[in-house]
N, C-alpha and C positions, 0 to 999 in steps of 0.2 A: 504494500500500500504506500502510495506516495502522497506527500503533502503538496498542495497547491499554494503558492505564495503570490497570489494575485492581489494587487493593490486595488482598492475601490476606485471607480472612475471619478475623476474630479469634476467632469461636466455635469454629473447628476447632482452633486451637492453644491456646485457653484451657483446654479440658478436660484437656489433657495435664498441665498444671501442677497442676490439682486432683487428677488421678489420682496424680501423683507424691507429692503431700502425703498423700493417703489411704493410699497404699502405705507411706510412711514411718511414718505413725501406726500402721498395722496391724502393721508389723514391730517397732516399738518396744513395742507392747502384747504381742506374742508373746514378745519377749525378756524383758520384765519378768515375764510369767507363768512362763516357764521358770526364771528365777532364783528366784522365790518357791517353785516346786515343788521345786527342788533343795535349797533351804535347809530347807524343812519336812521333806523326806525325810531330810536329814542329821541334823536335830534329833531326829527320831523314832528313828533308828538309835542315836544316842548315848544317848537315854533308855532304850532297850531294853537296851543294854549295861550301863548303871548298875543297872537293875533286876535283871538276871541276876547281877551281881556282889554285890548286896545280899542275895540269897536264901541262906539257910543250906543247907549240903549235908546231905542226908539219906542214911541207909544203906538 
């Protein structure tokens, strides 16, 4: 009986690292987009409140 001393293929494990990096980049971009959306929405709501407060009341 002989032993096989084959090394595992690097190509099969190298794509997992690249996929993890891509996933992290996508997740970071999604988080940044969500924060930008939330801050813009908050600014628009505050602006609308200021405009409503500035309008004179009419009878």
